[in-house]
C-alpha positions as CSV (number, residue, x, y, z in Angstrom):
1,M,0.0,0.0,0.0
2,T,1.4,3.4,-1.0
3,D,0.5,6.9,0.3
4,T,-1.7,7.5,-2.7
5,V,-5.0,9.2,-2.5
6,L,-7.7,8.7,-5.1
7,V,-9.7,11.9,-5.7
8,T,-12.8,11.3,-7.9
9,G,-13.9,14.1,-10.1
10,I,-10.7,16.0,-9.6
11,S,-11.6,18.8,-11.9
12,G,-14.5,19.9,-9.7
13,F,-14.7,22.9,-7.4
14,I,-14.2,21.0,-4.1
15,A,-12.1,18.2,-5.5
16,S,-9.5,20.5,-7.0
17,H,-9.0,22.2,-3.6
18,V,-8.8,18.8,-1.9
19,A,-6.2,17.6,-4.5
20,A,-4.1,20.7,-3.9
21,G,-4.1,20.2,-0.2
22,V,-3.3,16.5,-0.3
23,L,-0.4,17.1,-2.8
24,E,1.0,19.9,-0.5
25,Q,1.0,17.3,2.4
26,G,3.3,15.1,0.3
27,F,0.8,12.4,-0.8
28,A,0.6,11.1,-4.3
29,V,-2.8,11.8,-6.0
30,R,-4.7,9.8,-8.6
31,G,-7.5,11.9,-10.0
32,T,-10.4,10.6,-12.0
33,V,-11.7,12.4,-15.0
34,R,-14.0,11.4,-17.8
35,N,-11.6,12.5,-20.5
36,K,-7.8,12.7,-19.8
37,V,-7.1,15.2,-22.6
38,K,-9.7,17.7,-21.2
39,G,-8.6,16.7,-17.7
40,E,-5.1,18.1,-18.3
41,R,-6.7,21.6,-17.8
42,I,-6.9,21.0,-14.0
43,V,-3.3,19.8,-13.8
44,E,-2.3,23.0,-15.6
45,A,-4.5,25.1,-13.3
46,L,-3.0,23.5,-10.2
47,A,0.6,24.0,-11.4
48,A,-0.2,27.7,-12.3
49,Q,-1.0,28.2,-8.6
50,G,2.3,26.8,-7.5
51,V,1.1,23.3,-6.7
52,D,3.7,20.6,-7.3
53,T,1.9,18.2,-9.7
54,S,4.8,15.7,-10.1
55,K,2.9,13.2,-8.0
56,L,-0.4,13.7,-9.7
57,E,-1.7,11.3,-12.3
58,L,-5.1,11.2,-14.1
59,V,-7.2,8.1,-14.9
60,E,-10.3,7.9,-17.0
61,T,-13.4,6.6,-15.3
62,D,-17.2,7.2,-15.4
63,L,-19.5,6.9,-12.4
64,D,-22.1,5.4,-14.8
65,K,-19.8,2.5,-15.8
66,D,-17.8,-0.3,-14.1
67,A,-14.8,0.0,-16.3
68,G,-11.7,1.5,-14.8
69,W,-12.6,1.7,-11.1
70,K,-10.7,-1.4,-10.0
71,D,-7.5,0.0,-11.4
72,A,-8.3,3.5,-10.1
73,V,-8.5,2.4,-6.5
74,K,-5.5,-0.1,-6.7
75,D,-2.9,0.6,-4.1
76,C,-4.7,3.7,-2.8
77,R,-4.3,4.2,0.9
78,Y,-7.2,6.7,1.0
79,V,-10.1,7.5,-1.3
80,Q,-11.8,10.9,-1.6
81,H,-15.0,10.3,-3.4
82,I,-16.2,13.8,-4.3
83,A,-17.5,13.4,-7.9
84,S,-21.3,13.8,-8.1
85,P,-23.5,15.3,-10.8
86,F,-25.4,18.5,-9.9
87,P,-28.2,19.3,-12.3
88,L,-29.2,22.9,-12.5
89,D,-32.7,21.9,-13.7
90,A,-34.4,19.4,-11.4
91,P,-36.1,16.6,-13.3
92,S,-39.9,16.3,-12.7
93,N,-39.4,12.7,-11.6
94,R,-38.2,12.8,-8.0
95,E,-36.5,9.5,-8.4
96,A,-34.9,10.2,-11.8
97,L,-31.4,10.9,-10.4
98,V,-31.3,8.1,-7.8
99,P,-30.2,5.1,-9.9
100,A,-27.1,6.9,-11.2
101,A,-26.2,8.6,-7.9
102,R,-26.6,5.4,-5.9
103,A,-24.9,3.1,-8.4
104,G,-22.0,5.6,-8.8
105,A,-21.4,5.8,-5.1
106,M,-21.6,2.0,-4.7
107,R,-19.1,1.4,-7.5
108,V,-16.5,3.5,-5.7
109,I,-17.3,2.2,-2.2
110,E,-17.3,-1.5,-3.2
111,Q,-14.0,-1.2,-5.1
112,A,-12.3,0.9,-2.4
113,T,-13.2,-1.4,0.4
114,G,-12.3,-4.4,-1.7
115,A,-8.9,-2.8,-2.3
116,S,-8.5,-2.3,1.5
117,A,-8.4,1.5,1.5
118,E,-7.9,2.6,5.0
119,R,-10.5,5.5,4.9
120,I,-13.0,6.5,2.3
121,V,-14.3,10.1,2.6
122,M,-17.5,10.6,0.5
123,T,-18.9,14.1,-0.2
124,S,-22.6,14.1,0.5
125,S,-24.6,17.3,1.2
126,M,-26.6,19.0,3.9
127,V,-29.6,18.5,1.6
128,S,-29.4,14.9,2.8
129,M,-30.1,16.1,6.3
130,M,-32.5,19.1,6.0
131,G,-35.4,17.8,3.9
132,Q,-38.1,16.7,6.3
133,A,-41.6,17.8,7.4
134,G,-42.2,19.7,10.6
135,R,-39.0,21.7,10.7
136,G,-40.7,24.9,11.9
137,D,-39.1,28.3,11.0
138,H,-35.7,27.5,12.6
139,M,-34.1,24.1,12.1
140,L,-31.0,23.2,14.1
141,V,-29.5,20.5,11.9
142,K,-27.7,17.7,13.8
143,E,-25.4,14.9,12.7
144,N,-28.1,12.2,12.8
145,D,-30.7,14.2,10.9
146,W,-31.8,12.6,7.6
147,S,-33.9,14.0,4.8
148,D,-37.0,12.0,4.1
149,P,-36.8,11.0,0.5
150,D,-40.5,10.0,0.5
151,W,-41.6,13.5,1.6
152,K,-43.4,14.8,-1.5
153,P,-42.1,18.4,-1.5
154,L,-38.5,17.1,-1.8
155,T,-37.1,17.4,-5.3
156,A,-34.8,15.1,-7.4
157,Y,-31.4,16.2,-6.2
158,P,-31.9,15.9,-2.4
159,V,-33.7,12.7,-3.0
160,S,-30.7,11.3,-4.9
161,K,-28.1,12.5,-2.4
162,T,-30.1,11.1,0.5
163,R,-30.6,7.7,-1.1
164,A,-27.0,7.4,-2.2
165,E,-25.6,8.3,1.2
166,R,-28.0,5.9,2.9
167,A,-27.0,3.1,0.5
168,V,-23.3,3.6,1.3
169,W,-23.8,3.6,5.1
170,D,-26.0,0.5,4.8
171,Y,-23.3,-1.3,2.8
172,V,-20.4,-0.5,5.2
173,E,-22.5,-1.3,8.3
174,S,-23.6,-4.6,6.8
175,H,-19.9,-5.5,6.2
176,N,-18.7,-4.3,9.6
177,M,-16.6,-1.6,8.0
178,K,-18.4,1.5,9.3
179,D,-15.2,3.0,10.7
180,R,-13.6,3.1,7.3
181,L,-16.2,5.6,6.0
182,T,-16.7,9.2,6.7
183,T,-19.2,11.4,4.9
184,V,-18.8,15.2,4.5
185,C,-22.0,17.2,4.2
186,P,-21.4,20.7,3.0
187,G,-23.8,23.6,3.0
188,L,-23.6,26.2,0.3
189,V,-20.0,26.2,-0.8
190,F,-18.6,29.6,-1.7
191,G,-15.0,30.8,-1.4
192,P,-12.3,31.4,-4.1
193,D,-12.6,29.8,-7.5
194,T,-8.9,29.3,-7.5
195,Y,-8.8,26.8,-10.3
196,D,-11.6,28.4,-12.4
197,N,-14.0,25.6,-12.3
198,S,-17.0,27.3,-10.6
199,G,-19.0,25.3,-8.1
200,A,-22.8,25.3,-8.5
201,S,-23.2,27.6,-5.5
202,L,-21.2,30.3,-7.2
203,A,-24.0,30.5,-9.8
204,I,-26.2,32.1,-7.1
205,L,-23.8,35.0,-6.8
206,K,-23.4,35.3,-10.6
207,A,-27.2,35.4,-10.9
208,M,-27.3,38.3,-8.4
209,F,-24.7,40.3,-10.3
210,T,-26.1,39.7,-13.7
211,G,-29.7,40.5,-12.9
212,K,-31.0,37.0,-13.2
213,M,-32.0,37.2,-9.6
214,P,-33.5,40.7,-9.3
215,M,-35.1,39.8,-5.9
216,T,-34.0,37.2,-3.3
217,P,-36.1,34.3,-2.1
218,R,-36.5,34.1,1.7
219,V,-34.3,31.1,2.2
220,A,-31.3,30.6,4.6
221,Y,-28.6,28.0,4.5
222,P,-25.3,27.3,6.3
223,I,-22.4,28.4,4.2
224,V,-18.8,27.1,4.0
225,D,-15.7,28.4,2.3
226,V,-14.3,25.8,-0.2
227,R,-10.9,26.0,1.5
228,D,-12.4,24.9,4.8
229,C,-14.5,22.3,3.1
230,A,-11.3,20.9,1.5
231,S,-9.4,21.0,4.8
232,L,-12.2,19.0,6.4
233,H,-12.1,16.4,3.7
234,I,-8.4,15.9,4.3
235,K,-8.7,15.9,8.1
236,A,-11.6,13.4,7.8
237,M,-9.2,11.1,5.8
238,T,-6.5,11.0,8.5
239,T,-8.3,11.5,11.8
240,P,-9.1,8.1,13.5
241,K,-12.1,9.4,15.4
242,A,-13.7,10.7,12.2
243,G,-14.4,7.2,11.0
244,G,-18.1,6.3,11.0
245,R,-19.2,9.9,11.3
246,R,-21.2,12.3,9.2
247,L,-19.4,15.7,9.3
248,M,-21.2,18.9,8.4
249,S,-19.0,21.3,6.6
250,A,-20.6,24.6,7.6
251,S,-20.0,28.0,9.1
252,N,-22.8,30.4,10.0
253,T,-26.1,30.8,8.2
254,L,-27.1,33.7,6.0
255,W,-30.4,34.6,4.4
256,M,-30.2,35.3,0.7
257,S,-31.0,38.9,1.4
258,E,-28.0,39.1,3.7
259,I,-25.8,37.8,1.0
260,A,-27.1,40.5,-1.3
261,T,-26.4,43.1,1.3
262,I,-22.8,41.9,1.8
263,L,-22.3,42.2,-1.9
264,R,-23.9,45.6,-2.3
265,E,-21.6,47.0,0.5
266,A,-18.5,45.5,-1.2
267,Y,-19.6,46.5,-4.8
268,P,-21.7,49.7,-4.5
269,K,-21.7,50.3,-8.3
270,A,-23.2,46.9,-9.0
271,K,-27.0,46.4,-9.5
272,L,-27.7,43.8,-6.9
273,P,-31.0,42.7,-5.3
274,R,-32.5,45.0,-2.7
275,R,-35.9,43.4,-2.2
276,E,-37.1,40.0,-1.2
277,L,-39.5,37.9,-3.3
278,S,-42.7,37.0,-1.4
279,D,-43.0,33.4,-0.2
280,I,-46.2,33.0,-2.4
281,A,-44.3,34.3,-5.5
282,V,-41.5,31.8,-4.9
283,K,-43.9,28.9,-4.6
284,L,-45.8,30.0,-7.7
285,A,-42.5,30.3,-9.6
286,G,-41.6,26.8,-8.6
287,F,-44.4,25.4,-10.7
288,F,-42.8,26.9,-13.9
289,D,-39.1,27.1,-13.1
290,T,-37.3,23.8,-12.1
291,S,-34.3,25.7,-10.6
292,I,-36.7,27.5,-8.2
293,K,-38.7,24.4,-7.4
294,S,-35.9,22.9,-5.4
295,I,-35.9,25.7,-2.8
296,V,-39.7,25.9,-2.3
297,P,-39.7,23.4,0.6
298,D,-37.1,25.7,2.4
299,V,-38.9,29.0,2.1
300,G,-39.0,30.9,5.4
301,I,-36.9,28.4,7.3
302,F,-33.6,29.3,8.9
303,H,-31.3,26.3,8.7
304,E,-28.5,26.3,11.2
305,A,-25.7,23.7,11.4
306,D,-25.0,22.3,14.9
307,A,-21.5,21.6,13.8
308,A,-19.3,22.3,16.8
309,Y,-18.6,18.6,17.1
310,V,-16.8,18.7,13.7
311,T,-14.3,21.2,15.0
312,G,-13.8,19.2,18.1
313,L,-13.1,16.1,16.0
314,T,-10.9,17.6,13.3
315,G,-9.7,21.0,14.5
316,V,-11.0,22.6,11.4
317,V,-12.5,26.1,12.2
318,P,-14.5,27.4,9.3
319,R,-14.2,31.0,8.2
320,P,-17.2,33.3,8.7
321,A,-19.8,33.0,5.9
322,K,-19.2,36.7,4.9
323,E,-15.6,36.0,4.1
324,A,-16.5,33.0,1.9
325,V,-19.1,35.1,0.0
326,L,-16.6,37.9,-0.7
327,A,-13.9,35.6,-1.7
328,A,-16.2,33.9,-4.2
329,A,-17.3,37.2,-5.7
330,E,-13.7,38.4,-6.1
331,S,-12.9,35.2,-7.9
332,L,-15.9,35.7,-10.3
333,F,-14.5,39.1,-11.3
334,E,-10.9,37.9,-11.5
335,N,-11.9,35.0,-13.8
336,G,-14.0,37.2,-16.0
337,K,-17.3,35.5,-15.1
338,I,-19.0,38.8,-14.2
339,K,-18.2,42.4,-14.9
340,L,-19.5,45.7,-13.4
């Protein structure tokens, strides 16, 4: 067994930061991509930021196919399973994303445990924790909270994330290998787009700057900086007591209107949202716009992560949400994604 770390979906927003951190700690990294030629872009982006990529190799795999995964996990001491599709438009069929999400996660977990990887860290999401009836107007999200995939208001993405994470936990528990798995459940991930591969959460800020979100919906989620999310993935990999745990990756919570206020103060010349959309308007819009439909169940609810235990286990102290928002906005300007 070598000190090699498999990072699935290495070209992604979180995964590229994880890869950089792991390489900087002296590990070798094997990163999965769908196309090695296109995947070279992330190697170049890492090198351009001063990351030593001499111990980085790329392998072609696809979560939808069995081919390549046995070789991908071979001789890997740790596995960071981060790759996961995030559709901007939610399918009308709530279960449509489940087969691919669950099968992809199981391919990686089965091959990784079969290859005797010491620890598998899988990226899930706080959407696998928050989606349940009876939350009230303030939900304090705890480690053992699970979304209810049979709850009708829940849309395809949280249903798929919940069922995939459940399947993985069921598998390791049935094989007495629970301590070899840790899942990381991030909130909204902002922070610097260092490697120019924009995470889905950054699209929210872009929509505010470009006028596609002229008013903000009354929703509030825990936020995390991608740098802290990456640090947590790495600590989860090497911290013995993190085995068998679900770790929320989250700092403080902001309403969307508070995010808009932070941006207006930092960029006074930008035309940013000043008003909130009424709850009724959001719910009506959800019937016609699939990107809005996914937030309808969360309207009016302040979601707060009860995540102090994560810092106690790993030592990772997340930056304030405001810092993550401003770092993300600055990156969007630097990378030419938005202009004043």
